[in-house]
KOLZAPA-376572 format. One record per residue (C-alpha): residue in three letters; residue number from 0; x, y, z; chain. Coordinates in pm, 1 decimal. Layout:
N
aa  i  u  v  w  ch
ala  NUM  X  Y  Z  A
...
This chain:
496
aa  i  u  v  w  ch
unk  0  25844.0  4161.6  14928.3  A
unk  1  25647.2  4297.1  14628.5  A
unk  2  25280.8  4209.8  14569.7  A
unk  3  25088.7  4195.3  14263.6  A
unk  4  24720.6  4051.3  14230.5  A
unk  5  24829.7  3790.3  13941.6  A
unk  6  25177.3  3757.8  13812.0  A
unk  7  25241.2  3605.8  13487.6  A
unk  8  25589.7  3356.6  13409.3  A
unk  9  25646.4  3452.2  13049.8  A
unk  10  25636.4  3745.3  12841.3  A
unk  11  25559.4  3549.3  12519.6  A
unk  12  25274.8  3624.8  12294.7  A
unk  13  25055.6  3476.7  12515.6  A
unk  14  25192.8  3568.4  12850.3  A
unk  15  25155.0  3951.2  12680.9  A
unk  16  24824.7  3912.3  12584.5  A
unk  17  24686.1  3791.9  12946.6  A
unk  18  24879.2  4082.6  13068.8  A
unk  19  24671.1  4311.1  12860.1  A
unk  20  24383.5  4106.3  12889.6  A
unk  21  24405.1  4167.6  13296.0  A
unk  22  24527.1  4575.9  13296.3  A
unk  23  24169.2  4647.7  13081.3  A
unk  24  23996.1  4493.8  13344.6  A
unk  25  24198.4  4690.7  13633.0  A
unk  26  24419.5  4389.5  13776.8  A
unk  27  24704.4  4454.7  13904.3  A
unk  28  24961.1  4195.5  13699.7  A
unk  29  25284.2  4157.8  13632.1  A
unk  30  25529.8  3937.1  13383.9  A
unk  31  25844.2  3814.8  13453.8  A
unk  32  26014.8  3737.9  13189.6  A
unk  33  26366.5  3608.4  13134.0  A
unk  34  26498.1  3868.1  12850.9  A
unk  35  26646.5  4156.0  12914.5  A
unk  36  26406.3  4341.9  12612.1  A
unk  37  26154.9  4168.4  12402.8  A
unk  38  26391.8  4110.5  12104.7  A
unk  39  26360.5  3788.3  11967.2  A
unk  40  26627.3  3578.5  11763.1  A
unk  41  26547.1  3370.0  11564.8  A
unk  42  26211.3  3248.9  11343.7  A
unk  43  25924.5  3158.9  11546.7  A
unk  44  25566.1  3158.2  11438.8  A
unk  45  25491.0  3334.7  11078.2  A
unk  46  25168.3  3463.9  11108.3  A
unk  47  24798.7  3554.0  11284.5  A
unk  48  24485.0  3363.9  11203.7  A
unk  49  24193.7  3515.0  11122.8  A
unk  50  24032.3  3429.9  11485.1  A
unk  51  24328.1  3630.4  11615.2  A
unk  52  24300.6  3907.1  11401.4  A
unk  53  23900.6  3930.4  11527.2  A
unk  54  24059.1  3941.1  11898.9  A
unk  55  24289.1  4198.9  11861.7  A
unk  56  24000.9  4388.4  11655.7  A
unk  57  23786.5  4348.5  11952.6  A
unk  58  24022.0  4542.8  12167.3  A
unk  59  24103.0  4792.4  11894.3  A
unk  60  24428.9  4701.9  11761.8  A
unk  61  24393.3  4465.8  11520.3  A
unk  62  24540.9  4745.4  11329.6  A
unk  63  24852.0  4776.5  11440.2  A
unk  64  24927.6  4460.9  11322.2  A
unk  65  24773.7  4481.3  11000.9  A
unk  66  24985.8  4840.2  10936.9  A
unk  67  25306.3  4572.4  10940.0  A
unk  68  25217.6  4254.8  10806.7  A
unk  69  25111.2  4094.1  10467.5  A
unk  70  24750.0  3964.2  10419.5  A
unk  71  24739.5  3631.0  10245.1  A
unk  72  24490.7  3351.4  10194.9  A
unk  73  24770.9  3100.7  10440.5  A
unk  74  24543.5  2919.2  10624.0  A
unk  75  24600.3  2521.5  10499.4  A
unk  76  24586.1  2201.4  10562.4  A
unk  77  24953.7  2025.3  10559.1  A
unk  78  25066.9  2232.5  10350.4  A
unk  79  24742.7  2252.3  10141.2  A
unk  80  24614.5  2571.4  10018.7  A
unk  81  24232.5  2685.0  10247.7  A
unk  82  24110.5  2996.9  10089.6  A
unk  83  23874.7  3129.2  10337.9  A
unk  84  23808.4  3464.5  10104.9  A
unk  85  23479.2  3390.0  10103.0  A
unk  86  23404.0  3352.5  10468.6  A
unk  87  23143.8  3550.8  10677.1  A
unk  88  23400.3  3769.3  10850.6  A
unk  89  23596.6  4151.7  10873.6  A
unk  90  23906.4  3950.7  10811.9  A
unk  91  23858.9  3656.1  10602.5  A
unk  92  24243.0  3585.6  10545.6  A
unk  93  24560.0  3514.5  10765.1  A
unk  94  24848.7  3792.4  10844.0  A
unk  95  25193.8  3697.0  10735.3  A
unk  96  25376.0  3861.6  11042.2  A
unk  97  25724.1  3710.4  11198.8  A
unk  98  25643.0  3679.6  11578.7  A
unk  99  25932.5  3905.9  11654.3  A
unk  100  25710.3  4198.0  11544.1  A
unk  101  25442.5  4091.4  11670.5  A
unk  102  25556.6  4031.4  11976.9  A
unk  103  25711.0  4408.2  11947.9  A
unk  104  25359.1  4578.8  11855.4  A
unk  105  25209.0  4371.7  12148.0  A
unk  106  25469.0  4464.8  12434.1  A
unk  107  25378.2  4835.8  12277.3  A
unk  108  25014.6  4772.5  12366.0  A
unk  109  25074.5  4620.5  12719.0  A
unk  110  25343.4  4936.5  12811.5  A
unk  111  25045.6  5154.1  12731.3  A
unk  112  24846.5  4972.4  12975.3  A
unk  113  25095.6  5018.0  13228.2  A
unk  114  25178.0  4660.8  13291.5  A
unk  115  25537.1  4621.6  13460.9  A
unk  116  25809.8  4340.0  13334.7  A
unk  117  26015.8  4178.4  13568.5  A
unk  118  26334.7  4163.0  13286.5  A
unk  119  26629.8  3955.6  13253.9  A
unk  120  26485.9  3774.1  13598.9  A
unk  121  26316.1  3400.2  13523.4  A
unk  122  26089.5  3236.7  13797.6  A
unk  123  26295.0  2995.8  14018.7  A
unk  124  26031.7  2836.9  14231.2  A
unk  125  25689.1  2929.5  14433.7  A
unk  126  25510.7  2794.2  14696.4  A
unk  127  25099.5  2822.2  14701.7  A
unk  128  24872.0  2820.8  14999.9  A
unk  129  24490.4  2926.2  15049.8  A
unk  130  24562.5  3276.5  15004.1  A
unk  131  24794.9  3332.1  14736.6  A
unk  132  25163.3  3184.8  14583.3  A
unk  133  25472.7  3328.7  14670.8  A
unk  134  25744.7  3328.6  14394.2  A
unk  135  26142.6  3322.2  14444.5  A
unk  136  26286.8  3501.3  14146.6  A
unk  137  26663.2  3472.7  13987.3  A
unk  138  26781.4  3795.5  14114.0  A
unk  139  26663.2  3718.1  14480.3  A
unk  140  26341.6  3879.7  14477.1  A
unk  141  26054.9  3743.2  14613.6  A
unk  142  25671.5  3865.4  14475.2  A
unk  143  25343.2  3764.8  14651.5  A
unk  144  25063.5  3725.7  14387.9  A
unk  145  24692.6  3604.5  14456.7  A
unk  146  24750.0  3370.7  14125.6  A
unk  147  25041.9  3288.3  13950.6  A
unk  148  24970.3  3187.1  13539.9  A
unk  149  25248.4  2968.7  13384.4  A
unk  150  25324.1  3075.7  13021.1  A
unk  151  25669.0  3002.9  12995.6  A
unk  152  25674.7  2725.8  12721.9  A
unk  153  25658.0  2368.0  12640.4  A
unk  154  25981.2  2309.1  12895.9  A
unk  155  25750.3  2495.6  13181.7  A
unk  156  25871.5  2557.5  13483.7  A
unk  157  25573.4  2642.0  13653.2  A
unk  158  25368.9  2334.9  13512.5  A
unk  159  25672.1  2121.9  13653.9  A
unk  160  25692.8  2259.7  13983.5  A
unk  161  25291.3  2249.4  14040.4  A
unk  162  25280.0  1864.9  13929.5  A
unk  163  25073.9  1879.9  13648.6  A
unk  164  25118.6  1599.5  13430.8  A
unk  165  25180.9  1627.4  13043.8  A
unk  166  25079.9  1398.1  12845.9  A
unk  167  25098.2  1248.1  12468.7  A
unk  168  25301.1  1198.8  12224.2  A
unk  169  25689.2  1183.1  12187.9  A
unk  170  25882.1  1345.5  11869.6  A
unk  171  25848.6  1112.8  11513.0  A
unk  172  26046.2  1425.1  11340.6  A
unk  173  26302.2  1674.8  11400.8  A
unk  174  26434.0  1949.2  11182.7  A
unk  175  26663.5  2210.7  11257.6  A
unk  176  26592.3  2586.0  11142.8  A
unk  177  26840.3  2859.6  11118.4  A
unk  178  26975.3  3178.2  10959.5  A
unk  179  27312.2  3186.8  10835.5  A
unk  180  27539.8  3273.0  10562.5  A
unk  181  27604.4  3031.8  10266.3  A
unk  182  27859.7  3064.8  10018.2  A
unk  183  27621.4  2925.3  9713.7  A
unk  184  27236.5  3016.9  9642.5  A
unk  185  27033.7  2753.1  9749.5  A
unk  186  26673.5  2665.0  9584.2  A
unk  187  26465.1  2919.1  9719.6  A
unk  188  26131.1  2810.1  9878.2  A
unk  189  25943.1  2453.8  10017.1  A
unk  190  26133.1  2135.0  9889.2  A
unk  191  26027.0  1796.4  9970.3  A
unk  192  26254.9  1460.2  9927.6  A
unk  193  26233.4  1086.8  10045.0  A
unk  194  26394.1  1224.4  10355.4  A
unk  195  26116.3  1469.1  10438.9  A
unk  196  26083.8  1832.9  10379.6  A
unk  197  26347.1  2111.6  10390.5  A
unk  198  26295.5  2470.1  10261.9  A
unk  199  26527.4  2825.1  10252.7  A
unk  200  26406.5  3178.8  10211.5  A
unk  201  26512.4  3538.4  10335.2  A
unk  202  26376.1  3746.8  10582.7  A
unk  203  26260.4  3997.1  10360.2  A
unk  204  25987.3  3875.3  10147.1  A
unk  205  25610.1  4007.1  9979.5  A
unk  206  25355.0  3865.4  9909.1  A
unk  207  25260.0  3867.3  9532.2  A
unk  208  24938.8  3699.1  9392.6  A
unk  209  24902.2  3449.1  9676.0  A
unk  210  25327.1  3353.0  9608.9  A
unk  211  25658.0  3429.6  9863.6  A
unk  212  25889.6  3642.9  9665.2  A
unk  213  26194.0  3680.7  9898.5  A
unk  214  26427.6  3930.6  9859.7  A
unk  215  26795.4  3921.0  9622.5  A
unk  216  27023.8  3925.2  9923.6  A
unk  217  27044.4  3873.0  10306.2  A
unk  218  27083.7  3556.9  10532.5  A
unk  219  26921.7  3265.8  10428.4  A
unk  220  26678.0  3109.8  10665.9  A
unk  221  26673.3  2735.8  10672.9  A
unk  222  26456.7  2438.4  10766.4  A
unk  223  26592.6  2129.7  10723.1  A
unk  224  26431.3  1781.0  10844.7  A
unk  225  26700.1  1543.5  11049.8  A
unk  226  26768.5  1197.7  10925.8  A
unk  227  26720.7  1120.5  11335.7  A
unk  228  26489.0  1174.8  11641.9  A
unk  229  26589.5  1232.9  12022.9  A
unk  230  26897.0  1453.6  12010.5  A
unk  231  26888.2  1624.2  12340.9  A
unk  232  27133.9  1888.9  12295.3  A
unk  233  27125.8  2187.2  12131.3  A
unk  234  27239.7  2198.1  11756.0  A
unk  235  27535.3  2293.6  11639.6  A
unk  236  27684.4  2389.8  11273.6  A
unk  237  27781.4  2054.2  11224.1  A
unk  238  27472.7  1902.4  11234.0  A
unk  239  27302.0  2186.4  11027.0  A
unk  240  27573.4  2096.2  10771.3  A
unk  241  27531.2  1704.9  10805.5  A
unk  242  27160.1  1742.5  10791.7  A
unk  243  27211.9  1982.7  10408.1  A
unk  244  27438.4  1730.2  10289.8  A
unk  245  27200.4  1451.0  10359.2  A
unk  246  26853.6  1596.6  10225.9  A
unk  247  27053.6  1794.1  9922.2  A
unk  248  27395.1  1691.6  9845.4  A
unk  249  27537.9  1964.5  9968.9  A
unk  250  27536.1  2262.0  10294.5  A
unk  251  27580.9  2559.3  10012.1  A
unk  252  27912.4  2634.5  10234.0  A
unk  253  27673.1  2749.0  10519.3  A
unk  254  27822.8  2935.4  10756.8  A
unk  255  27838.1  3265.8  11025.8  A
unk  256  27510.8  3127.8  11204.3  A
unk  257  27325.6  3420.3  11380.5  A
unk  258  27103.9  3168.2  11557.6  A
unk  259  27038.7  2783.2  11535.3  A
unk  260  26730.4  2562.2  11744.3  A
unk  261  26578.9  2237.7  11642.1  A
unk  262  26202.7  2147.2  11683.1  A
unk  263  25976.3  1825.1  11631.6  A
unk  264  25637.0  1697.1  11618.0  A
unk  265  25619.5  1599.6  12003.4  A
unk  266  25266.5  1625.1  12104.8  A
unk  267  25169.3  1676.7  12443.9  A
unk  268  24910.2  1836.5  12664.1  A
unk  269  24882.3  1934.0  13040.0  A
unk  270  24629.2  1708.0  13187.5  A
unk  271  24486.1  1959.5  13427.8  A
unk  272  24522.2  2426.4  13290.3  A
unk  273  24462.3  2469.4  13671.3  A
unk  274  24570.5  2343.2  14033.1  A
unk  275  24457.3  2552.1  14275.5  A
unk  276  24607.2  2903.1  14240.6  A
unk  277  24800.5  2826.0  13980.7  A
unk  278  24720.0  2815.9  13604.7  A
unk  279  24829.2  2751.1  13246.4  A
unk  280  24833.6  2876.4  12900.5  A
unk  281  24999.2  2852.3  12524.8  A
unk  282  25292.4  2616.0  12516.5  A
unk  283  25286.2  2529.1  12893.6  A
unk  284  24959.2  2366.7  12866.9  A
unk  285  24991.1  2228.3  12487.0  A
unk  286  25306.2  2121.3  12270.7  A
unk  287  25289.6  2024.5  11933.2  A
unk  288  25411.9  2048.2  11566.6  A
unk  289  25438.9  2375.8  11420.9  A
unk  290  25259.9  2232.9  11055.5  A
unk  291  24929.3  2453.4  11033.3  A
unk  292  25062.2  2738.4  11241.1  A
unk  293  24865.0  2707.6  11518.8  A
unk  294  25057.5  2746.4  11805.8  A
unk  295  25081.3  3144.6  11833.6  A
unk  296  24696.4  3153.7  11789.0  A
unk  297  24574.2  2921.6  11977.0  A
unk  298  24784.8  3060.1  12276.9  A
unk  299  24654.2  3419.9  12234.3  A
unk  300  24312.5  3241.0  12236.2  A
unk  301  24380.6  3065.0  12569.2  A
unk  302  24454.3  3418.9  12756.2  A
unk  303  24109.0  3597.4  12615.0  A
unk  304  23942.8  3317.2  12718.4  A
unk  305  24114.6  3323.0  13060.6  A
unk  306  24214.4  3680.2  13093.1  A
unk  307  23775.5  3794.7  13191.2  A
unk  308  23768.0  3487.7  13413.1  A
unk  309  24055.1  3520.8  13639.7  A
unk  310  23955.1  3927.1  13675.8  A
unk  311  23655.7  3857.4  13773.5  A
unk  312  23748.1  3583.0  14043.8  A
unk  313  24019.8  3827.9  14167.6  A
unk  314  23782.5  4119.5  14206.4  A
unk  315  23528.4  3849.3  14446.2  A
unk  316  23218.6  3921.3  14109.0  A
unk  317  23238.6  3555.8  14057.5  A
unk  318  23334.2  3224.3  14239.1  A
unk  319  23715.0  3079.6  14190.3  A
unk  320  23452.1  2793.8  14064.0  A
unk  321  23385.9  3026.0  13761.7  A
unk  322  23813.9  2918.6  13649.0  A
unk  323  23728.1  2577.5  13606.0  A
unk  324  23545.1  2686.1  13271.4  A
unk  325  23894.0  2817.4  13176.6  A
unk  326  23968.0  2416.5  13158.6  A
unk  327  23673.6  2262.9  13067.9  A
unk  328  23605.2  2482.8  12762.4  A
unk  329  24004.8  2534.8  12628.2  A
unk  330  24150.1  2184.2  12706.1  A
unk  331  23913.6  1983.8  12460.5  A
unk  332  24031.5  2302.5  12212.9  A
unk  333  24358.8  2217.0  12202.8  A
unk  334  24393.2  1841.9  12228.0  A
unk  335  24211.9  1859.5  11870.7  A
unk  336  24489.7  2082.1  11764.3  A
unk  337  24695.9  1813.9  11870.4  A
unk  338  24512.9  1568.9  11639.8  A
unk  339  24495.8  1769.8  11364.8  A
unk  340  24895.9  1881.5  11415.1  A
unk  341  24964.3  1502.8  11424.0  A
unk  342  24728.7  1430.8  11101.2  A
unk  343  24937.1  1712.1  10913.7  A
unk  344  25241.6  1541.5  11003.5  A
unk  345  25120.8  1216.5  10923.4  A
unk  346  25010.8  1373.0  10549.6  A
unk  347  25384.4  1533.2  10490.7  A
unk  348  25544.0  1177.5  10518.9  A
unk  349  25663.3  1114.8  10159.7  A
unk  350  25678.5  741.1  10079.0  A
unk  351  25425.2  663.6  9814.6  A
unk  352  25153.2  566.6  9992.4  A
unk  353  25143.2  894.1  10186.8  A
unk  354  25140.0  1050.0  9825.1  A
unk  355  24856.1  849.7  9734.2  A
unk  356  24673.9  969.8  10036.6  A
unk  357  24743.6  1329.1  9989.9  A
unk  358  24580.5  1351.3  9642.9  A
unk  359  24281.0  1187.9  9814.4  A
unk  360  24247.9  1394.4  10083.9  A
unk  361  24359.3  1709.4  9850.3  A
unk  362  24045.5  1614.8  9631.4  A
unk  363  23826.8  1624.0  9945.9  A
unk  364  23970.9  2001.2  10004.9  A
unk  365  23855.8  2084.8  9701.8  A
unk  366  23476.6  2029.6  9773.3  A
unk  367  23319.4  2275.3  9953.8  A
unk  368  23168.8  2162.6  10291.0  A
unk  369  23499.1  1960.9  10363.0  A
unk  370  23719.7  2282.1  10306.7  A
unk  371  23432.6  2549.2  10488.9  A
unk  372  23474.5  2258.7  10786.4  A
unk  373  23827.5  2198.3  10808.8  A
unk  374  23926.7  2573.6  10687.9  A
unk  375  23711.3  2688.9  11045.2  A
unk  376  23907.5  2507.5  11211.8  A
unk  377  24268.5  2596.8  11083.6  A
unk  378  24149.0  2978.0  11108.9  A
unk  379  23988.3  2938.1  11471.1  A
unk  380  23664.0  3065.0  11340.3  A
unk  381  23476.2  2796.8  11395.4  A
unk  382  23524.7  2746.2  11766.3  A
unk  383  23219.9  2623.7  11958.4  A
unk  384  23244.3  2569.4  12305.3  A
unk  385  23011.1  2348.6  12478.1  A
unk  386  22787.8  2590.1  12678.7  A
unk  387  22454.8  2374.5  12733.1  A
unk  388  22208.7  2540.9  12532.2  A
unk  389  22057.4  2441.4  12229.7  A
unk  390  22045.4  2772.2  12023.8  A
unk  391  22367.8  2717.8  11796.5  A
unk  392  22502.9  3013.5  11846.5  A
unk  393  22538.4  2991.0  12190.1  A
unk  394  22938.8  2904.4  12255.8  A
unk  395  23017.9  3060.6  11921.3  A
unk  396  23192.4  3401.9  11804.0  A
unk  397  22995.0  3655.4  11784.4  A
unk  398  22944.1  3817.0  11451.9  A
unk  399  23082.3  4167.3  11391.1  A
unk  400  22825.2  4269.4  11276.1  A
unk  401  22704.7  4661.7  11152.2  A
unk  402  22430.8  4810.4  11396.7  A
unk  403  22257.0  5119.4  11445.9  A
unk  404  22247.0  5273.2  11767.4  A
unk  405  22107.0  5549.5  11958.8  A
unk  406  22471.0  5681.2  11967.0  A
unk  407  22547.1  5648.0  11580.9  A
unk  408  22656.1  5309.7  11343.4  A
unk  409  22884.0  5074.7  11533.3  A
unk  410  23020.8  4762.2  11487.2  A
unk  411  22926.9  4507.7  11765.4  A
unk  412  23327.6  4423.1  11797.1  A
unk  413  23379.5  4789.7  11890.3  A
unk  414  23140.7  4774.6  12198.9  A
unk  415  23415.7  4492.9  12343.8  A
unk  416  23696.9  4703.8  12349.7  A
unk  417  23724.1  4728.1  12738.2  A
unk  418  23684.0  4388.6  12768.7  A
unk  419  23332.2  4398.7  12958.3  A
unk  420  23067.8  4159.2  12893.7  A
unk  421  22738.9  4317.2  12653.1  A
unk  422  22341.5  4251.9  12627.0  A
unk  423  22244.5  4347.3  12261.4  A
unk  424  21931.7  4382.0  12248.7  A
unk  425  21750.2  4421.0  11932.0  A
unk  426  21430.1  4429.8  12038.6  A
unk  427  21221.6  4700.2  12143.9  A
unk  428  21434.1  4916.5  12415.2  A
unk  429  21270.0  4816.7  12763.1  A
unk  430  21230.5  4439.7  12688.1  A
unk  431  21574.0  4312.1  12883.3  A
unk  432  21575.4  4403.1  13288.2  A
unk  433  21946.9  4341.6  13408.8  A
unk  434  21974.6  4614.6  13683.5  A
unk  435  22089.2  4382.8  13963.4  A
unk  436  22421.5  4354.7  13695.0  A
unk  437  22410.5  4686.9  13533.8  A
unk  438  22737.3  4767.7  13701.8  A
unk  439  22927.8  4477.1  13511.4  A
unk  440  22744.2  4433.4  13182.7  A
unk  441  22666.4  4672.6  12929.0  A
unk  442  22322.5  4689.8  12773.2  A
unk  443  22330.7  4817.1  12366.9  A
unk  444  21984.5  4857.7  12199.7  A
unk  445  22032.5  4847.2  11814.8  A
unk  446  21891.5  4749.8  11480.4  A
unk  447  22071.5  4525.9  11242.4  A
unk  448  21978.6  4501.4  10898.3  A
unk  449  22289.8  4224.5  10797.2  A
unk  450  22251.4  3860.8  10792.0  A
unk  451  22401.8  3655.5  11070.3  A
unk  452  22589.5  3418.6  10935.9  A
unk  453  22891.8  3226.7  11072.0  A
unk  454  23181.4  3017.7  10867.2  A
unk  455  23110.7  2642.4  10825.3  A
unk  456  22767.8  2690.0  11042.1  A
unk  457  22572.1  2942.7  10824.4  A
unk  458  22262.3  3139.6  10878.8  A
unk  459  22145.2  3194.2  11241.6  A
unk  460  21917.0  3491.9  11404.7  A
unk  461  21814.6  3595.8  11692.4  A
unk  462  21681.4  3921.8  11939.1  A
unk  463  21878.5  3948.2  12173.2  A
unk  464  22266.4  3777.4  12292.0  A
unk  465  22474.0  3831.9  12558.1  A
unk  466  22797.5  3830.6  12481.4  A
unk  467  23091.2  3720.0  12658.2  A
unk  468  23446.5  4005.5  12661.5  A
unk  469  23619.0  3671.0  12438.7  A
unk  470  23384.5  3749.6  12189.2  A
unk  471  23149.8  3446.7  12255.0  A
unk  472  22818.5  3403.9  12287.0  A
unk  473  22668.5  3316.7  12641.9  A
unk  474  22299.8  3342.2  12586.4  A
unk  475  22040.4  3411.1  12302.2  A
unk  476  21711.8  3532.1  12389.2  A
unk  477  21346.2  3500.4  12145.4  A
unk  478  21181.1  3838.0  12273.6  A
unk  479  21178.8  3664.3  12592.4  A
unk  480  21420.5  3659.8  12929.7  A
unk  481  21412.3  3304.7  12982.8  A
unk  482  21768.7  3159.2  13081.4  A
unk  483  21852.5  3538.9  13127.3  A
unk  484  21925.9  3504.3  13455.5  A
unk  485  22107.1  3213.7  13511.1  A
unk  486  22317.8  3284.2  13241.1  A
unk  487  22437.7  3612.3  13377.2  A
unk  488  22453.5  3466.5  13705.4  A
unk  489  22686.9  3175.4  13573.6  A
unk  490  22918.1  3382.5  13373.8  A
unk  491  22953.7  3737.1  13560.2  A
unk  492  22856.7  3689.2  13902.8  A
unk  493  22590.4  3655.3  14152.8  A
unk  494  22331.6  4008.3  14132.8  A
unk  495  22472.5  4313.1  14288.0  A
């Protein structure tokens, strides 16, 4: 039986990110992935949000994604664009990048970190006890781990086998996605009809002046709303043809599909993100409509929140109760995403009353304050964990300030590349004492002339900040150490 400290079921965006986070912390982690390689058939997520780009910037790999994607103002609410170009972040935009490219780049990073991946194998069952989890794979092999994390999608076997409830709402809409050849050229772009929304596009495209310009040849990507909801079988070419005829009056001579799939607006969330030594992240913990592009991004952020906490528990530097903060912090975030996606689905209906409502909401979102608040939420920049302290920066993302340090100019995000906590002291050297935690917290003295500004919040200031490995602020000091020891003890374990 092969042993690892942590086994992750699922090698998609969430599982790969979590594996990278754990590997950076020196944890023996392995992935079990049913695909024989990282190739991904079909269209999944289409881009990265501003906060997801920041997360990878914190690890020094954002440029890898930027080099292959296309920068654009892609933040939106129910297909109403929300411009974030005036937001105080180095990444005041989204990145158009198909999931198959995202996964390939991310898998390359994980490979550099020497994470083993058990490919072409599936987790079949597991048993957890007081000391760990025994996992049986589809090829008959067994693994033993201290912790198992289910990143195995909306139909998660890990969640089901752990007996964790998946509460929420059944689907009200259903759409077919496909890529195929067409005898007739369809009208490329997004279209709204009485039946719902349908769209046509091509794999290759460019974004010019904020508009998508598709290539002139190649297979056609299709999205079309179905008349009926509740199909339990995989969609067929016949289903696709019938849906196109119902929506467009023709099927455009569609033939030779390379893939066909279906998605709905079912919205469900795990009642608990942890049960003993089993945890959930990404779609295994929450599913919802893809409108708004939240799925991949919220999964990545789950992984970055969980990774450093699980690493500290595995190492024994923090007690196991630290893992409870993963559910406490991330469950409300996903609950809010479910609500916002349900609202967007409702706004995309095409009856006259919904159209009237869309007009009013669109007017509101053109106003400065509503735009900033909703755009901060949709871009991931407005996340606020309730850590119980009064300073407005506590529980929010640390801005990527330009610093002057004894070692030269440096950005805040560069201090987080090894996934260690940082105490940033902008006051006099020697004014903060963290010796009992010096083996796990990096103390940095610096000067900063930049204003500290957060999207939808405004200007803040501080003399010192304790930054968690995920980039969120755990403590703010104003020329005193009040509360610092408690914060270090809470988040990074008792003093050594």
